[in-house]
C-alpha positions as CSV (number, residue, x, y, z in Angstrom):
1,M,110.7,113.6,107.3
2,T,113.2,115.4,105.0
3,H,113.6,114.5,101.3
4,T,116.2,115.3,98.6
5,H,113.3,117.0,96.7
6,R,110.5,118.9,97.9
7,Y,107.3,116.9,97.4
8,P,103.7,118.4,97.2
9,L,102.8,117.1,100.8
10,D,106.0,118.0,102.6
11,G,105.2,119.6,105.9
12,I,102.0,117.7,106.5
13,T,101.7,115.4,109.2
14,V,99.2,112.7,109.1
15,L,97.9,110.2,111.8
16,D,97.0,106.9,110.0
17,L,94.6,104.7,112.0
18,G,93.9,102.7,108.9
19,Q,93.6,98.9,108.9
20,V,94.0,96.2,106.4
21,Y,93.8,97.7,102.8
22,Q,91.5,100.9,102.5
23,G,92.9,103.1,105.0
24,P,96.6,102.1,104.8
25,Y,96.5,102.5,101.0
26,C,95.4,106.2,101.5
27,G,98.2,106.7,104.1
28,F,100.6,105.2,101.6
29,L,99.5,107.7,98.9
30,L,100.0,110.5,101.4
31,A,103.4,109.3,102.6
32,T,104.8,108.9,99.1
33,A,103.4,112.4,98.2
34,G,105.6,113.8,100.9
35,A,103.5,113.7,104.1
36,R,105.0,112.4,107.4
37,V,102.6,109.6,108.1
38,I,102.5,108.1,111.6
39,K,100.7,104.7,111.6
40,V,98.9,104.5,115.0
41,E,98.4,100.8,115.8
42,S,96.8,99.0,118.7
43,P,99.0,96.6,120.8
44,Q,97.8,93.8,118.4
45,G,99.0,95.8,115.4
46,D,97.4,96.1,111.9
47,P,95.6,92.7,111.1
48,T,97.8,92.4,107.9
49,R,100.9,92.0,110.0
50,S,101.8,88.4,110.4
51,T,104.1,87.1,113.3
52,G,107.1,89.3,113.3
53,G,105.6,91.8,110.9
54,S,106.6,89.8,107.8
55,S,103.4,90.1,105.8
56,L,104.1,91.3,102.2
57,P,100.7,93.1,102.0
58,F,101.6,95.1,105.1
59,A,105.0,95.9,103.5
60,M,103.2,97.1,100.1
61,L,100.9,99.4,101.8
62,N,102.9,100.7,104.9
63,G,106.2,101.7,103.6
64,N,107.5,105.3,104.2
65,K,105.5,105.5,107.5
66,E,106.4,105.6,111.1
67,S,104.7,103.4,113.6
68,V,103.5,104.0,117.2
69,C,101.8,101.5,119.4
70,I,99.0,103.0,121.5
71,D,96.2,101.4,123.4
72,L,93.4,104.0,122.9
73,K,91.3,102.4,125.6
74,T,93.6,103.5,128.4
75,P,93.9,106.9,129.9
76,E,97.6,106.9,129.1
77,G,97.1,105.9,125.6
78,K,94.3,108.4,125.0
79,A,96.5,111.2,126.5
80,A,99.3,110.2,124.1
81,F,97.1,110.0,121.2
82,L,95.5,113.5,121.9
83,A,99.2,114.9,122.0
84,L,99.7,113.6,118.7
85,V,96.4,115.1,117.4
86,D,97.6,118.5,118.4
87,Q,100.5,118.2,116.1
88,A,98.5,116.7,113.2
89,D,97.3,118.1,109.9
90,V,95.3,115.0,109.0
91,L,93.8,112.0,110.7
92,I,92.5,109.1,108.5
93,E,90.7,106.0,109.8
94,N,88.4,103.2,108.3
95,F,86.6,101.9,111.4
96,V,82.9,101.2,111.4
97,P,81.2,104.6,112.1
98,G,81.0,105.4,115.8
99,V,84.1,103.4,116.9
100,M,86.1,106.6,117.5
101,A,83.0,108.3,119.3
102,R,82.9,105.3,121.7
103,L,86.5,105.8,122.6
104,G,85.7,109.4,123.5
105,L,87.7,110.6,120.3
106,S,84.8,111.6,117.9
107,P,85.6,113.6,114.8
108,E,83.9,116.6,116.2
109,S,85.7,116.6,119.5
110,L,89.1,116.3,117.8
111,L,88.2,119.2,115.3
112,A,87.2,121.3,118.3
113,R,90.6,120.5,119.9
114,N,92.5,121.1,116.6
115,P,90.4,123.3,114.4
116,R,92.9,122.9,111.4
117,L,92.6,119.0,111.5
118,V,91.3,117.3,108.3
119,Y,89.5,114.3,109.5
120,G,89.1,111.6,106.8
121,S,86.9,108.6,107.5
122,A,86.4,105.6,105.1
123,S,83.7,103.0,105.8
124,G,81.5,100.5,104.1
125,Y,78.2,102.5,104.1
126,G,79.1,106.0,105.5
127,S,78.1,107.7,108.7
128,S,74.3,108.0,107.7
129,G,71.6,105.7,106.3
130,P,70.0,102.4,107.4
131,Y,73.3,100.4,106.7
132,R,75.4,102.7,108.7
133,D,76.3,100.0,111.3
134,M,76.6,97.1,109.2
135,M,80.1,95.5,109.0
136,A,81.7,95.7,105.6
137,M,84.5,94.2,103.6
138,D,85.5,94.4,100.0
139,F,83.5,91.1,99.3
140,T,80.5,92.2,101.0
141,I,80.4,95.5,99.2
142,Q,80.8,93.8,96.0
143,A,77.6,91.9,96.8
144,M,75.6,94.8,98.1
145,S,76.6,97.2,95.2
146,G,75.7,94.7,92.4
147,M,79.3,94.4,91.3
148,L,79.2,90.6,92.2
149,N,75.9,90.0,90.4
150,A,77.4,91.7,87.3
151,T,80.3,89.2,87.2
152,G,80.4,85.9,85.9
153,E,78.8,84.1,82.9
154,P,75.2,84.6,81.9
155,D,74.1,81.1,82.9
156,G,76.2,80.8,85.9
157,P,76.1,82.1,89.5
158,P,77.5,85.5,90.5
159,V,81.4,85.7,90.9
160,K,83.3,88.1,93.0
161,T,86.0,90.4,91.3
162,G,89.3,88.6,92.2
163,P,91.2,91.6,93.3
164,A,90.0,93.8,96.3
165,A,88.8,96.5,93.8
166,V,86.6,98.3,96.3
167,D,89.0,98.6,99.1
168,F,91.6,100.3,96.8
169,L,88.9,102.5,95.1
170,G,87.8,103.6,98.6
171,G,91.4,104.3,99.6
172,A,92.1,106.4,96.6
173,H,88.8,108.3,97.0
174,L,89.7,109.0,100.7
175,Y,93.0,110.4,99.5
176,G,91.1,112.7,97.1
177,A,88.8,113.7,99.9
178,V,91.7,114.5,102.2
179,T,93.6,116.5,99.8
180,T,90.6,118.4,98.6
181,A,90.1,119.4,102.3
182,L,93.6,120.3,102.7
183,F,93.2,122.7,99.6
184,E,90.2,124.2,101.2
185,R,92.2,124.7,104.5
186,E,94.7,126.7,102.5
187,R,91.9,129.1,101.9
188,T,90.0,129.2,105.0
189,G,92.5,128.1,107.7
190,R,90.0,125.7,109.0
191,G,89.9,121.9,108.9
192,R,87.0,119.6,108.0
193,I,85.5,116.2,108.4
194,C,85.2,114.2,105.3
195,E,84.1,110.7,104.5
196,V,83.9,108.1,101.9
197,A,81.7,105.2,101.6
198,M,82.7,102.0,99.7
199,L,79.1,101.5,98.5
200,D,78.9,104.9,97.1
201,V,82.2,104.4,95.3
202,A,81.3,101.0,93.9
203,Y,78.1,102.3,92.3
204,F,80.1,104.2,89.7
205,T,81.8,100.9,88.5
206,L,78.5,99.6,87.2
207,T,78.0,102.6,84.7
208,S,77.9,100.4,81.6
209,Y,75.5,97.8,83.2
210,I,73.2,100.7,84.6
211,G,72.9,102.1,81.1
212,A,72.0,98.8,79.6
213,F,69.5,98.1,82.5
214,V,67.6,101.4,82.1
215,D,67.4,100.9,78.5
216,N,66.3,97.3,79.0
217,P,64.8,96.6,82.5
218,G,64.9,92.8,81.8
219,F,68.6,92.9,81.1
220,V,70.7,90.2,82.8
221,P,74.0,91.9,83.7
222,R,76.3,88.9,83.8
223,T,78.0,88.9,80.4
224,G,81.2,86.9,81.2
225,N,84.1,88.6,79.3
226,R,81.9,90.3,76.7
227,H,81.0,93.9,76.8
228,A,78.8,94.9,79.7
229,G,75.9,96.2,77.6
230,L,76.4,93.5,74.9
231,G,76.9,96.3,72.4
232,L,80.4,95.7,71.2
233,A,82.0,93.0,69.1
234,P,84.6,91.6,69.2
235,Y,84.9,92.2,72.8
236,N,86.1,89.0,74.8
237,L,88.8,86.8,75.9
238,Y,90.1,84.5,73.2
239,A,92.4,81.5,73.5
240,A,95.9,81.6,72.0
241,Q,98.5,78.9,71.7
242,D,100.0,79.7,75.0
243,G,97.2,81.4,76.9
244,Y,94.6,84.0,76.4
245,L,94.4,87.5,74.9
246,A,91.7,90.3,75.5
247,I,90.5,91.9,72.3
248,L,88.0,94.8,72.2
249,C,86.9,97.0,69.5
250,I,85.8,100.4,70.8
251,K,85.7,102.0,67.3
252,D,84.4,100.6,64.0
253,A,88.1,101.3,62.8
254,H,89.3,98.8,65.4
255,W,87.3,96.1,63.7
256,Q,88.8,96.9,60.4
257,G,92.3,96.4,61.9
258,V,91.2,93.1,63.3
259,A,90.0,92.0,59.9
260,R,93.2,93.0,58.2
261,A,95.2,91.1,61.0
262,M,93.3,88.0,60.3
263,G,93.9,88.4,56.6
264,R,90.3,89.0,56.0
265,E,90.2,92.4,54.2
266,D,86.8,91.4,52.8
267,L,85.3,91.5,56.2
268,A,86.9,95.0,56.9
269,S,84.6,96.5,54.0
270,D,81.6,94.2,54.5
271,A,78.6,96.3,55.1
272,R,77.0,93.6,57.2
273,F,79.7,94.2,59.9
274,A,80.2,97.9,59.5
275,T,78.9,99.2,62.8
276,H,78.8,98.1,66.4
277,A,75.2,97.4,66.3
278,Q,75.5,95.1,63.3
279,R,78.4,93.1,64.8
280,A,76.7,92.8,68.1
281,Q,73.8,91.2,66.4
282,D,75.9,88.5,65.2
283,M,78.3,88.4,68.3
284,A,78.6,84.5,68.3
285,F,79.9,84.5,64.6
286,I,82.3,87.4,65.4
287,D,83.7,85.5,68.4
288,E,84.1,82.2,66.6
289,L,85.8,83.9,63.8
290,V,88.2,85.7,65.9
291,G,88.7,82.8,68.3
292,T,89.6,80.5,65.3
293,W,92.3,82.9,64.2
294,T,93.8,83.6,67.7
295,L,94.3,79.8,68.3
296,T,96.8,79.8,65.5
297,R,99.1,82.3,67.1
298,T,101.0,82.9,70.3
299,R,100.1,85.8,72.8
300,A,103.1,87.7,71.6
301,E,102.3,87.1,68.0
302,L,98.8,88.5,68.5
303,A,100.0,91.4,70.6
304,E,102.2,92.4,67.7
305,A,99.6,92.0,65.3
306,A,97.4,94.4,67.3
307,R,100.1,96.8,67.5
308,R,100.6,96.7,63.7
309,H,97.0,96.9,62.8
310,G,95.8,99.3,65.4
311,F,93.2,97.7,67.7
312,P,93.4,97.2,71.5
313,A,94.6,93.8,72.6
314,S,96.6,92.5,75.6
315,P,97.7,89.1,76.7
316,V,96.3,87.7,80.0
317,R,99.3,87.6,82.2
318,N,100.1,85.8,85.5
319,L,101.4,87.5,88.5
320,G,105.0,86.4,87.8
321,E,104.9,88.0,84.5
322,V,103.4,91.2,85.9
323,M,105.9,91.4,88.9
324,Q,108.8,91.1,86.4
325,D,107.3,93.5,83.8
326,D,110.1,95.6,82.1
327,H,107.8,98.5,81.6
328,L,106.6,98.7,85.2
329,H,110.1,98.5,86.5
330,E,111.6,101.1,83.9
331,R,108.8,103.5,84.9
332,G,109.7,103.0,88.6
333,A,106.1,101.8,89.2
334,L,107.7,98.6,90.6
335,V,111.1,98.6,92.5
336,E,113.2,96.0,94.1
337,L,113.7,96.6,97.9
338,D,115.8,95.0,100.6
339,H,113.3,94.6,103.5
340,P,114.7,93.7,106.9
341,L,112.1,91.1,107.5
342,L,111.2,89.9,104.0
343,G,114.5,90.1,102.2
344,R,114.7,91.2,98.5
345,V,111.1,92.0,97.6
346,T,109.2,93.7,94.7
347,L,107.1,96.6,95.8
348,P,104.9,99.1,94.0
349,T,105.3,102.9,94.3
350,N,102.8,105.8,94.2
351,P,101.0,105.6,90.9
352,M,100.4,109.4,90.9
353,R,103.4,111.3,89.3
354,F,104.4,114.8,89.6
355,A,106.4,116.4,86.9
356,G,110.0,117.3,87.8
357,L,110.0,114.9,90.8
358,P,111.1,111.4,90.9
359,A,109.0,108.8,92.6
360,M,110.0,108.9,96.2
361,A,112.5,106.4,97.3
362,L,110.6,103.6,99.4
363,R,111.5,102.9,102.9
364,P,110.6,99.6,104.5
365,S,107.4,99.3,106.4
366,P,107.9,99.9,110.2
367,T,107.9,97.3,112.9
368,L,105.0,97.6,115.5
369,G,105.9,100.7,117.6
370,Q,109.1,101.3,116.1
371,H,108.8,105.1,116.5
372,N,107.2,105.3,120.0
373,A,110.3,107.0,121.5
374,D,110.5,109.6,118.7
375,W,106.9,110.7,119.4
376,H,107.1,110.4,123.3
377,V,104.6,107.7,123.3
378,P,104.8,105.3,126.3
379,G,105.0,101.6,125.8
380,R,106.4,99.1,123.5
381,S,109.0,100.3,120.7
382,G,110.3,98.4,117.8
383,T,108.8,94.9,118.2
């Protein structure tokens, strides 16, 4: 595809076999960095398509792509797909390991056919190890990784992270692996097979908990909204008159700012609360003190006090507030788009920015097989 500006991945052609969130997010990042991304879908389409292709999640993750509909289980479909492989720079997929090999399309055979191909694979557990063939979704990886066990109140059951955090971490890491392999190809002229396992990625999210556990093997990781290692205070959600506010003090100077905002300059210089360790020892008292103050203010008043006195704090916002956020719209992180199936919608753009280049204009997500004719693929087109 041609653009008014030259983007970093212009000239790169990607076959995106990704499904649901992880693979498609990687494909979206590649597309909005300039690559020509061809979404290869089965006759049933990506599972996030609803009847008529009107799913908003599908629209969020598949804009700026083309769609071809191919049945890889038929000789005709396989031949059409291999013709696309011959023209591709990158192939990404997030199937269970072994699926492509069973179709006669193993990474090794595709790389032998096109030695410059970068083959990027994302899965739950990777292509090796005892868990290789286990089915995986964001929720199950949260359970296996320890993320779920680390979320919730200390005396309550484990609770999953609401957003699909692991899917999108996996997609972002797959993008990093693919672009790293493309950089290597510039030096060597050869492609490479690369992979990302969701379980491997998720482990890094537990850094604070793991540090606390190593220091104290009896440590219970569920700390609610308090600091993962129970080493910082204040660090919690506090009720305001119209909702909640997150306040955390990473530096001792932040606590001094909180004390001044509360009108308690005496606490700012009180030696009993001078350090993280001292405040953490009396965490309940600190939380009660801060919570009593926040209940007398609105979220906006508290956020302004945090800005004025220099400590980190943010209101807990609902989805409507976030989607209408002036900052995100002014930066171009969110844009309004007229979608042929959904009407006027708010969609996110690529969170990576390149100096001197505007965020690429979004094109609506394609209908299933919309570009079959463009790529000489037999079968349905534009349904």
